[in-house]
Every structure is written in C-alpha cells, then in structure tokens.
N, C-alpha and C positions, 0 to 999 in steps of 0.2 A: 504493500500500500504506500509506503513512504517513497518508493521509487516512482510510483504512478503520480503522486502529488508533485514530486520534483520534476518529472518529465513534463507535466502540464504547465508548470510555472515557467519552464524554459523554452517551450515549444515555439512560441511566437517569435522570440528573439533569435532563434537559430534555424528557421526554416530553410534559409539559403544553403545550409550544410547538408540537408537531406538530399539535395539534387546531386551532389557529388557522391553520396552514398549509393545512389542508384546507378550512376553511369561512370564512376571512376574519376570524377573531378572535371568532367567535360560538359558542364551546363552550357546551353546555347543562348546566344543573343545576337540579333541582327545588327550589321554594321550600317552606319549612316553615310559612309564615304561613297561618293559617286565617281565614276570614271572621268578622266580628263587630264589636265596638266598635272594635277596633284593626285592622280588616281592611285599612286603608290602609297599614299598616306592611309594608315589603318593598322590592323592586326593581321599578321600572316602566320601560317603554320606549315611545318614540313615534317613528315614522318618517314623514317627510313630504318633500316636494320644493317648491322655490320656482318662480317663474314661468318660469324659464329651464330647468327640468328638473334642477337640482342636488339630489341626494338628501342627506338628513340623518338622523342617528340621535341621539336624546336619551335619556339614562338618568337617572332620578330615584330616588335612594336615600333612603327614609324610615326612620329608626331609632327603636326604642322609646323612647330617651331624648330624643326630640324634636329630634335633629339631622337635617339633610338635606344631601345633596350632589347636585349636578346636573352631569352630564357631557355633552359635545358642544356644541351651539350654545348660546351665552349661559351658559356654565358658571358655577356658583355654589356657595356653601355657607353655612350659617348654622343657625338654629333655626326651628322651626315650632310652631304651636299650633292645636289643633282645637277649635272651638266650634260645636256644632250641625252645620250643613251648610257651614261655612266653614273654610278652612285659611288661617292667616296665616303668611306666609313673611317672616322677618326676616334679611336678607342680611348676612353679614360681609364681603362683597366690594364691593358697590356698592349705594347707597341706591336706585337705580333698579330694582333687583331685588326690593326690599321691597314686598310687596303682599298683599292679602287677596282670596282667590278662593273662589267657591262650588265645592263638589265633590259629585258624585253617584256612588255605587258600587252598581250594580245587581246585581253578583255579585262573587265573590272575584277574578275575573280582569280586570275592567274598571273603569276609573276615569276619570271625566270631570271636568275642571277648567274652570270658566267664568270667564274674565276679563271684568269689566264696565267697566273704565276703562283707557284713554280711550275705548275702544270695545269692544263685546261680541265675544269670541272664545272658541270652544270648543276644548279640547285633549283628544283621545281617547288615553288611555294604557292599555296592557295589561300585566298582570303579566309580568315578564321572567324568562326562564330563562338569561339570559346570565351568564357568570362572567368576572371580570377576566382580562386577558391575562397578568398577572404578580401574584405575591403581594407583600404589603406588611406593614410593621410601623409602628405609630403612634409617632412621635417628635415632640415639640413641636407636637402637633396636626396634623402632616402625615403622609401615608401614604407612607413611604419604601420604594422597591422593594427586594426582597431576592432571594436566590438567583440573582444575575445571571450568575454564571459558568456555571451549568447552562443558563440561558435563552440565553446567547450561544452555547454549544455546540450547543444544539438548533437555533438559527437558522442556524448554519453548516451543519449536516447537511441541514436541510429546505429551506433557501433559497439559501445562498451557493454551496455545492458543486455543486448542480444547475445553477446559473447559470454558474459558471466553476470548473473542476476544481482550479485552483491558488489559489482565493480563501482568504484568511485574515483574521481580525479584526484591525483596527489601532487602533481606539479605541471607547470607550463614553462616551456623554454622558447625563446625567440633569438635566432642567430642571424647575423648579417651575412648576406651573400655578395658576391663580387659585382653583381649588376645593380646594386642599390636597393634590392628588395630583401626580404627576410624569409627564413624558414620558421614555421611554427610547429612545435612538438607538444602534443597533449599526452600525458601519461596517466594510465588508469591501473588500479590495483585491486585484486580480488583476494580478500582475506581467507575465504573458505578453501581456495585452491592454491594460494600463495603463488599467483601468477601475475604477470604484468602485461599490459597492452600499450603500445606506442603508436600514435597516429602522427605521421610527419607530413606536413603540408608545405609546398612551395606555391608560387602563384598559379601554376598550371599542372601540378603533379601531386599525387598522394601515394604514400606508402604506409602499409600497416604491418605490424609485427607483434608477436607474442613470445614471451620468454619466462623462464623461472624468475619469481619475484622474491626469493628468500633474502636478497641483499639490497632491496630497493627501498625507496621512501614509502612509508605507509600512512602518514598523517594526511587526512583528506582535506581538500580545499573547500571553502564555502562556495555556494553557487553564484554569488555576486561579489565583485571586487572592482576597484577603480581601473578604468581602461588605460592601456599602456601609453597612448599619446598624452594623456593627462599627467601620468607619472613622469614622462620625459620633460614636459613643460615645467613640472614642479622641480625637477633636478636642475634645469637651466636657471630657474629663478633663485635656486640655492647656490649658484655659482659653479656647478659642474659643467665643464667645457667639453666640447667634442660631440660628434654624432653618435647615436646609439650603435653599439657593437653587439652587445648581448644583454638579454634580460631573463631573469628567472623568477618565477612565482612559486613559493613554497610556504607551508605552514610551520611556524616555529613556536615552541612552548613559551607561553607568556606574552607572545606578540601576535599570534594569529597569522593570517596570510600576509606575506611580506614580498614586495618586489625588490630584487637586487639588480642594479644596473651597472654596466661598464661601458665606457665610451672609447672612441678612436683616439682620444687624448690621454688614455690610460688613467682616467678618473672614474669614480663611481660612488655608489652609496646605496643605503637601504631605505625603503619607503613603505609606510604602512599601507597594506592593500585596501583597507577600508576607508581611510581618510586622506591618503597621499602625504601625510606628514613624514618628514625625514626622521629616521631613527639613527641616533649617533652611536648607540651601543652595538657591541658585537653580537648580533642576534644568533649567529651560528654557534657561539661558544668556543670557536676554534682558538682564538687568542688566549683565553683563559686556560683552556686545556693544554695548549702548547707550553705556556709558562709553568703550569703545574707539573707537566711531564719533565720539563727541563730541571726544575727544582728537585724533583724526586730523584732523577738520575744523578744529578750533581751530588746530592746528599749520599747516595749509595757509593759513588766513587770516593768521596771524602772519607766515609767510614772505612772503606776498604784500605785506603792509603794509610790511615791512622793505625789500623791493625798491623800493617806490614812495616811501618816505620819503627826502627829501634829506639830505645829510650835515649834521650840526649845525655852525653857524657858531661862530667864536671869540667869547669873551666881549666883546671890544672892538667887533668888527664888529656884534655883536648890539645893543649899546647905541647904536652909531652909527646903525644903521638905525632903531632905535626913536626916536632923537631926530630924525632927518631927516624922519620921517613927520609930525612936528608943527611943523616950521619952515615959515615962509612961503616959498612958491615959486610965485608967480603965473605963470601961463602954462605951468606944467609939466604940466598935465593931471591932477594928482593929485586924488583924491576928498576932499571935505571931511568925509566921514562917519567918518574915523579908520581905524586899521589893522584888518585882518581876522584877523591872527594865524594864517593858514593854515599857515605853517611850524611854529610852536609846537604847534598842534593836532595836526598830522600826527606830529611827533616824540614828543609826549606819548602819543599813541595807540600808536605803535610800541613805546614803552618800557613799555606796560601801566601807565600812571600815570593812573587815572581822575580823581583830584582835580585835577591840573594840566590835564588835557584839558577838564574842566568849566569851569575858570576861563578858559581860552583861548576856549571857546565862548561864555561869557558876557561876554567882553571885559574881564575883570578879572584878568589874570595878575599874579603877584607878580614882584619883581625876580629872585628865585631861579628862578621858572619860565622867565623869559627867559634867564637865565644858562645853565640846563640845556638848554633846548629851542629857544631862539631866538625872536625876536619879529618 
C-alpha cells in the first residue's frame, strides 16, 4: 500500500520517464525546421554497428547560432560554419574533432556528410524525432539536469518496483560529460534480496543494470528534494566558483538528504537537500574518522616503541661508555668505525624528540643528547 501511495504522488511529475521505459529512451517529437538555406539546422541521428556487431547511436544537434553538440560515440561540442557545400566543425573538446567536411542535403530529412581526410568516409544522417531523456537548464555553458525528483519517482514506478517490490532510491549521481551535458544515475536498493539496480541516463541513451547490493548504500532518499539547478545557484551565491562537474545526493545520519557538489575549479560543498542551505560540517564523517584512525595508530606505534626502548643509563655511565668507545683496546674486537648511537637513537625516538634523533642518526649528538638519551 505504501508503494501505491508513493507511486500516485509521483506519477504526474514523472510521466515523461514512462515513455523511455516503453521504447528505450526514444520518445518522439516532430521537428519544426523547414528545408532551405538553413535546412541543416535541427537534430540529426545516425545508427551504425562496428565489425563485431556492436550497435551505436549518434545524435548531432545543429543550432541556429552556429553551435553544435554531438552525443554518443566521439561526443563533442563547439561551433560550426557553413560555406557552400562544406561545414567546418571547430571543437571545444578536442582538436582532433576539428574538421571540414562536405555535406549534401537532398531533402529536408536526409543529410550526408563526407569526410575526405585521412580517408574518404560517408556518414548518412537522418532528421531525428528523438527528444532528450530529461530536461535541462543552461548554466555556465553546461546543460544541467532539472526536475530530478519527478524523474526519480517515475523511475521507481516504471523500473524499480516492477523489479523488486520493496526497492527504494538510495542515491543520485550527476556526472559531467565532454559535450557539456551530464549523465544521471539513479540507484535503487532492495533490502529483502540485498540487490541493487542502477539506471544510467544520458541525453539520448539509457542503460540498466542489477548487481549484488551487500556493499552499497542502503539509506533511502525522500521523494522530494531541492532541484539541482537551485543547488548550483545556491553554491554560486556562497562563493563556489566553476561549472558543475559532479553532484551526489545521499542521505546522511543527522542531516537527511544532502547534495554534495564539485566544480571544474576544484571547489565544492554540501547543501541540505530540503532547504538548499550550505552545510559546513563534514556530513560524511570521513575527516573525523581519519583523524581518529591516525591517533589510534600513532598511539599503538608509540606504545610499541616504548616497550622496545631500553631504560636510559645514568649520566656517568653514559659518559663512561662514550669514552670507552674511543680508547685503545687492541684485541677487543671493537669496530674502528666509531659508535652507532643505537641506544640514543632509540630513546630519542621514544621521547618524540626528532632533533636529537636526527643528530644521533647523523653521528653528531651533543653532550646534552647523550646526557638525556645515552650514547
């Protein structure tokens, strides 16, 4: 019953997700572009397979302002220029993607691109009626996913609950792609079977996988949380620079759902999923655990070294042994290379005196070093 109530509450906000559940992410929408001088403008798709039978889908978006974005194999973004029967692509991602190609458009729905270097290759494109798997908003030149709570709810209804009746979402991850778009990953966990399901969405592709969930996150997310573009805006207002590189939404004890962001400027922070307020504390507990582990191991080493260290000698016996090491005693078998200061080194280390320890190691202890730690 609780799953039914949850499904009904999320259904309206996530209906767009149901379309890709039915046809693999290829919901259809008609293009408004008309043939003519700018007939190349619009969304184009190309399907092919390699020599081993692996199938691929490429989507090329040509915008009126001469920007282009390529999805799928060899994804890319940049600017293009049309001159006569040639299109020049200037990549913002990789210089190897920069190229001039011939194009031929026999009708409004067909586009042929001919690559002539380093060898001739023809690419047959057709006008696409695909629509993206999720909506975005442009921030810092990137297409940041939005309406993720509704999308997550629809994924739960159409994918996770039919898979396992007790499945609930436990984390969301958003990762930057080279073409300025993002991958969205929804993670679901079934406590009864200890299994996990991952749904990975890019703009025009969907992949589903299930695995053993014995080592995964199990704390469930709430059905509603602040949308990612609002969190990005909050981060900018708080002084975090750079474009969004990665975002994670997880539940933490004492904090609830929390967005964790990192940017292209190597900055980041944590934000409350319900309010968007920045959280200055270490919600993961990693820092506190690291420091505790370091202190515990350090104490163990110090205790061990104190057990191994011999008791310090008296001041007179120390000087006696120091002097006897330099006196002539032929036939005694003593080394002519001088004292090794093992006792002093060990005692200085056990006393946490790095200066004296270094002098013992270098063979240059002071009289005070010998008095305190023995030579």
